[in-house]
N, C-alpha and C positions, 0 to 999 in steps of 0.2 A: 618476192615482195612481200608475201604470206610470211614467209619465216622471219623477217625482218620486225614485222608486225607482231607475232607471238613473241619475238625476244624483248621487244620493248615494252610488253603488258607484262611479260615477268620480270622485268628489271623493274617497272613502275611499282608492281604488287610487293618487291621486295625491299625497294627502298622506304615505300609507306610502312611497311613493317619494322624497320629498321629505325624510323623516326619516332617512332611510340616507344620503341626500345628504349631510346636516347631519352626522349621525355620522361619516362617511368626511373631511369637511372639518375637525372638531375631531381625529379622529386625524393628520389630515395637519400642522396646526397644531402640536400638542405635539412630535410627530417632528420639525419643522423648527426649534422651540425647542432642543430636545436637540442638533441638529446644529450651530445657531448657538453654543452655549455650549462643545461640545467644539471646535470650531473655535477659537473666542477662547480655550481652554485652551491647547491646542497651539501655536498662534500665539505666545502669552504665553513659554511654555518655550522656543519657538525664538527669540524674541528676548533672553530670559535667556543662553541658550548663545551666540549670536552676538556678545552685548557683554561676556562673560568669556573666552571662548575665542577665543585668538590665535594660529593655526599656527605662525607665527614664535617666538612669546615661549612657548609651551606651555598647560599647561590652566590655567583658571579656575575659581573657583567662586562661587558666588552662591546667595542662597536667595530662595523664594516665600513670602509668608504667604497662606494661604487664608482666607475669609470666616470661620471660626471660629477664627481667630487661632493655628492651627497652622502653625508655618516648617519648611517643606521646603528641605532642601539639593540644590542642581543641583550635579552632579558631571561635570565632563568631562574626566577623567584619562584617555589611551590607552594601552590594554595595549600589551606587546611587539608585540601580533600586530598591532597596526595597527585592533584593533578593540576597542568595548567598548559596555558599557549592556545594556537589556534585548534577551532573544533576540529576532532576528526569522526570518521565515518567508518568503522570496522577498522580496518589496518590502514587505511589513508586519511591525508587532510581533504579536508570538506571544504571544497574551494565554493561553495555555495554561500558560506558566510560570508557576508558582505562587509563586514565592520570587525576583523581580527583584534586581538588586544593590542595593544601599543606595546613595542617591543617585541612581539610573536610573530611579526611579518614585516618584509620590506618590497619595496618596489624599484629591483636592482637594473639599473642602466647601464647597458651594455654597449661601447662605442667600439668603434677602429680608428685608430689605435686607443688603445685604454690607458690613458693620463690622467689621475685624480686630482693630482697637486696642478694641472693646467688642462683641463677638459675641453679639447676642441676638436675631438674625434667625429666621425658620422655614426650618430646612432644607430644600434642593428637590432636593436629591441630592448624591449621593458619586461623583465622577469617577476612574476610574483612569488615570491619566497616566503613560506610559512614554516614553522617549528612547535612541537608540543613535547612536554618532559612528563611522564607519568611515573610514581616511585609504586614497586612491584612490592605488595604486601609490607611486613614489617621489617625488611631490609634494607642495606643501604643501597639498593640495587635502582636503576631506574632505567626507564625506555626512552631513548631518542628517538623522534619522530622527525624528520626535515623533508621538506617537500619544494618541488619547483617548476613553475610552468611559464611558458612564454605567453602573454598577455595578449589578447586581442588578434588571434588568429587564429581563421577560417577553419573550427573545429568542423571536421568531419570530410574535407577535403583532402587531395594528396598528399598536400605538405603538413597533414596535421601530426602533432608530436606529442602524446601524452605524456602528463605531468610523472615528472621522478621523484618517486619516494625511498627514502633510504632509513631503516630502521636499525637503531643499535642499543644494544644491553651495556650499560654502563656504572661502575661501582663496585661495591666489594660483598 
């Protein structure tokens, strides 16, 4: 009887430990999914900017359509100061800026399935995507900073994912 009782206690303790491991694995999987989506969005904006902005010929413009069918303008006009776009803090986009300039941010809606031409999918989340261009000295080289983060998603809990920031030098 005592042996059976001890075996049951050991089994219960082991099961509880495995349960916490499974919960942690689910949280990590969800966080990795958010990181992948944020990275994909930041790369898409970076590619749009690189395909439309030519340092020798000046700014270009393009649009990106999200999964909900919203069309977002991508601005690459550099101000006289040699720097334009969402505010930056150090090397990162400053998400405390409440109203980034129009054309320099988007609220990208991600749905499953993603069908921009006939939006009908289930909304998975809205991502705050922002970008900044800065001319480097007197050359035709620019630093492009693009960042994306999931909006309204419990910062500080197990499922929290930091914003993804990509920085690329572009030009000649």
